[in-house]
ZASE-216247 format. One line per 10 residues: number of its first residue (from 1); their letters; for each residue x, y, z of N, C-alpha, C. Coordinates in nm, 2 decimals, padded with zeros to 4 digits. Example, Ala and Ser with C-alpha at 12.3 -4.5 7.8 and 13.67 -1.06 7.14 Angstrom:
<atoms>
1	as	01.32/-00.57/00.78/01.23/-00.45/00.78/01.32/-00.33/00.78 | 01.28/-00.22/00.71/01.37/-00.11/00.71/01.29/00.00/00.79
</atoms>
This chain:
<atoms>
1	mtdylktinr	-10.10/02.68/-15.60/-10.01/02.58/-15.64/-09.92/02.55/-15.51 | -09.91/02.42/-15.48/-09.83/02.38/-15.36/-09.68/02.40/-15.38 | -09.61/02.41/-15.27/-09.47/02.42/-15.28/-09.40/02.30/-15.36 | -09.46/02.18/-15.33/-09.41/02.06/-15.40/-09.43/02.07/-15.55 | -09.55/02.12/-15.60/-09.57/02.14/-15.75/-09.48/02.25/-15.80 | -09.45/02.35/-15.73/-09.36/02.46/-15.77/-09.22/02.40/-15.79 | -09.18/02.32/-15.70/-09.05/02.25/-15.71/-09.04/02.16/-15.83 | -09.14/02.08/-15.85/-09.15/01.99/-15.97/-09.14/02.08/-16.10 | -09.21/02.19/-16.10/-09.20/02.27/-16.22/-09.06/02.33/-16.24 | -09.00/02.37/-16.14/-08.86/02.43/-16.15/-08.76/02.32/-16.20
11	hrrlailrhl	-08.78/02.20/-16.15/-08.69/02.09/-16.19/-08.73/02.05/-16.34 | -08.85/02.05/-16.37/-08.89/02.01/-16.51/-08.83/02.11/-16.61 | -08.84/02.24/-16.58/-08.78/02.34/-16.66/-08.63/02.32/-16.68 | -08.56/02.30/-16.57/-08.42/02.28/-16.58/-08.39/02.15/-16.66 | -08.46/02.04/-16.64/-08.43/01.92/-16.71/-08.46/01.94/-16.87 | -08.56/02.02/-16.90/-08.58/02.05/-17.04/-08.46/02.12/-17.10 | -08.42/02.23/-17.03/-08.31/02.31/-17.08/-08.17/02.23/-17.08 | -08.15/02.14/-16.99/-08.03/02.06/-16.98/-08.03/01.96/-17.10 | -08.14/01.90/-17.13/-08.15/01.81/-17.24/-08.12/01.88/-17.37 | -08.19/01.99/-17.39/-08.16/02.07/-17.51/-08.02/02.11/-17.53
21	eaipeytgna	-07.96/02.15/-17.42/-07.82/02.20/-17.42/-07.72/02.08/-17.46 | -07.76/01.96/-17.43/-07.68/01.85/-17.45/-07.69/01.78/-17.59 | -07.79/01.82/-17.67/-07.81/01.76/-17.80/-07.76/01.85/-17.91 | -07.73/01.79/-18.03/-07.69/01.87/-18.15/-07.79/01.98/-18.18 | -07.73/02.09/-18.21/-07.81/02.21/-18.26/-07.91/02.25/-18.15 | -07.90/02.20/-18.03/-07.98/02.24/-17.92/-08.13/02.23/-17.95 | -08.17/02.13/-18.03/-08.30/02.12/-18.08/-08.36/01.98/-18.05 | -08.49/01.98/-18.01/-08.55/01.85/-17.98/-08.70/01.87/-18.00 | -08.78/01.76/-17.96/-08.92/01.78/-17.98/-08.99/01.73/-17.85 | -09.12/01.77/-17.84/-09.20/01.75/-17.72/-09.21/01.60/-17.69
31	silqdvlrgl	-09.22/01.51/-17.78/-09.24/01.37/-17.76/-09.11/01.31/-17.69 | -08.99/01.34/-17.75/-08.87/01.30/-17.69/-08.85/01.36/-17.55 | -08.89/01.48/-17.53/-08.88/01.55/-17.40/-08.96/01.47/-17.29 | -09.08/01.42/-17.34/-09.17/01.35/-17.25/-09.10/01.22/-17.20 | -09.03/01.15/-17.29/-08.95/01.03/-17.26/-08.83/01.06/-17.17 | -08.76/01.17/-17.20/-08.64/01.22/-17.12/-08.69/01.24/-16.98 | -08.80/01.32/-16.96/-08.84/01.36/-16.83/-08.88/01.24/-16.75 | -08.95/01.14/-16.82/-08.99/01.02/-16.75/-08.87/00.95/-16.70 | -08.77/00.94/-16.77/-08.65/00.87/-16.74/-08.57/00.94/-16.62 | -08.60/01.07/-16.60/-08.55/01.14/-16.49/-08.63/01.14/-16.36
41	gltssrdqiv	-08.75/01.06/-16.37/-08.84/01.06/-16.26/-08.94/01.18/-16.25 | -08.94/01.25/-16.37/-09.03/01.37/-16.37/-09.15/01.33/-16.47 | -09.22/01.23/-16.45/-09.32/01.19/-16.54/-09.42/01.31/-16.57 | -09.44/01.34/-16.70/-09.51/01.46/-16.73/-09.61/01.43/-16.85 | -09.72/01.49/-16.84/-09.82/01.48/-16.96/-09.77/01.57/-17.07 | -09.82/01.54/-17.18/-09.79/01.63/-17.30/-09.83/01.77/-17.27 | -09.95/01.79/-17.21/-10.00/01.92/-17.18/-09.90/01.99/-17.08 | -09.85/01.92/-16.98/-09.75/01.98/-16.89/-09.62/02.02/-16.97 | -09.58/01.94/-17.06/-09.46/01.98/-17.13/-09.48/02.10/-17.22 | -09.59/02.09/-17.29/-09.62/02.21/-17.38/-09.64/02.34/-17.30
51	telawlreqg	-09.70/02.33/-17.18/-09.71/02.44/-17.09/-09.58/02.50/-17.05 | -09.49/02.41/-17.01/-09.35/02.45/-16.97/-09.28/02.51/-17.08 | -09.29/02.45/-17.20/-09.22/02.50/-17.32/-09.27/02.64/-17.35 | -09.41/02.66/-17.33/-09.46/02.80/-17.36/-09.41/02.90/-17.26 | -09.40/02.86/-17.13/-09.34/02.94/-17.03/-09.19/02.97/-17.06 | -09.12/02.88/-17.09/-08.97/02.89/-17.13/-08.96/02.98/-17.25 | -09.05/02.97/-17.35/-09.05/03.06/-17.46/-09.08/03.20/-17.43 | -09.18/03.23/-17.34/-09.21/03.36/-17.29/-09.09/03.43/-17.22 | -09.01/03.35/-17.15/-08.90/03.40/-17.08/-08.78/03.42/-17.17 | -08.78/03.37/-17.29/-08.67/03.38/-17.39/-08.57/03.27/-17.38
61	fvsfdpaadf	-08.60/03.16/-17.32/-08.51/03.05/-17.30/-08.51/02.95/-17.41 | -08.63/02.94/-17.48/-08.64/02.85/-17.60/-08.72/02.92/-17.71 | -08.71/02.86/-17.83/-08.80/02.92/-17.93/-08.86/02.80/-18.00 | -08.98/02.82/-18.05/-09.06/02.72/-18.13/-09.18/02.79/-18.19 | -09.24/02.72/-18.29/-09.36/02.78/-18.36/-09.48/02.72/-18.29 | -09.55/02.81/-18.21/-09.67/02.76/-18.14/-09.78/02.71/-18.22 | -09.78/02.75/-18.35/-09.89/02.71/-18.44/-09.86/02.58/-18.51 | -09.74/02.52/-18.49/-09.70/02.40/-18.56/-09.78/02.28/-18.50 | -09.81/02.18/-18.58/-09.87/02.06/-18.53/-09.77/01.98/-18.44 | -09.65/01.98/-18.48/-09.54/01.90/-18.41/-09.45/02.00/-18.34
71	vvvtatargv	-09.43/02.00/-18.21/-09.35/02.10/-18.14/-09.21/02.06/-18.15 | -09.13/02.14/-18.22/-08.99/02.13/-18.23/-08.93/02.25/-18.16 | -08.85/02.23/-18.06/-08.80/02.34/-17.97/-08.65/02.35/-17.98 | -08.60/02.48/-17.97/-08.46/02.50/-17.97/-08.43/02.59/-17.86 | -08.32/02.55/-17.79/-08.28/02.64/-17.68/-08.21/02.77/-17.73 | -08.23/02.88/-17.67/-08.17/03.00/-17.70/-08.03/03.01/-17.63 | -07.95/03.11/-17.66/-07.82/03.12/-17.59/-07.85/03.15/-17.44 | -07.95/03.22/-17.41/-07.99/03.24/-17.27/-08.04/03.11/-17.20 | -08.11/03.03/-17.27/-08.15/02.90/-17.21/-08.03/02.81/-17.19 | -07.94/02.81/-17.28/-07.81/02.73/-17.26/-07.73/02.78/-17.14
81	diarglathp	-07.73/02.91/-17.12/-07.66/02.96/-17.00/-07.73/02.91/-16.88 | -07.86/02.91/-16.87/-07.93/02.86/-16.75/-07.89/02.71/-16.74 | -07.90/02.64/-16.84/-07.87/02.49/-16.83/-07.73/02.46/-16.78 | -07.64/02.55/-16.81/-07.50/02.53/-16.78/-07.47/02.59/-16.63 | -07.57/02.67/-16.58/-07.54/02.73/-16.45/-07.47/02.86/-16.46 | -07.46/02.92/-16.58/-07.39/03.05/-16.60/-07.49/03.16/-16.57 | -07.62/03.14/-16.57/-07.72/03.24/-16.54/-07.83/03.17/-16.45 | -07.90/03.24/-16.38/-08.01/03.18/-16.30/-08.14/03.26/-16.32 | -08.25/03.19/-16.29/-08.38/03.24/-16.29/-08.46/03.18/-16.17 | -08.53/03.27/-16.09/-08.59/03.22/-15.97/-08.70/03.11/-15.99
91	eiqrpsprv	-08.75/03.09/-16.11/-08.85/02.99/-16.14/-08.79/02.87/-16.21 | -08.66/02.86/-16.21/-08.59/02.74/-16.27/-08.49/02.69/-16.17 | -08.49/02.56/-16.14/-08.39/02.51/-16.05/-08.25/02.53/-16.09 | -08.16/02.58/-16.00/-08.02/02.59/-16.04/-07.96/02.46/-16.05 | -07.88/02.43/-16.16/-07.82/02.30/-16.17/-07.71/02.28/-16.07 | -07.70/02.16/-16.02/-07.59/02.11/-15.94/-07.46/02.12/-16.01 | -07.35/02.13/-15.95/-07.22/02.13/-16.02/-07.20/01.99/-16.08 | -07.14/01.99/-16.20/-07.11/01.87/-16.27/-06.97/01.83/-16.24 | -06.95/01.71/-16.20/-06.81/01.66/-16.16/-06.75/01.61/-16.29
</atoms>
């Protein structure tokens, strides 16, 4: 994987967590995440989003039922901490300070 693709993945993961942190109950779905990422200039296929969600789930940053037909994902407390910049992970872009 190139450095550019690694950087995109790090930004995509942060964008997912920041979106979930900003919405009620920290819960959203893969279809809306696809639109949100597109709006941020991170156009992503559904497979890319589901892959990132699976990675985030393995790390303990989100939870969802992988067997469900419709992916509904919820940020964990650890994922919210990453989104807010209170914790870090080397494979997720650190958020810039919010003014």
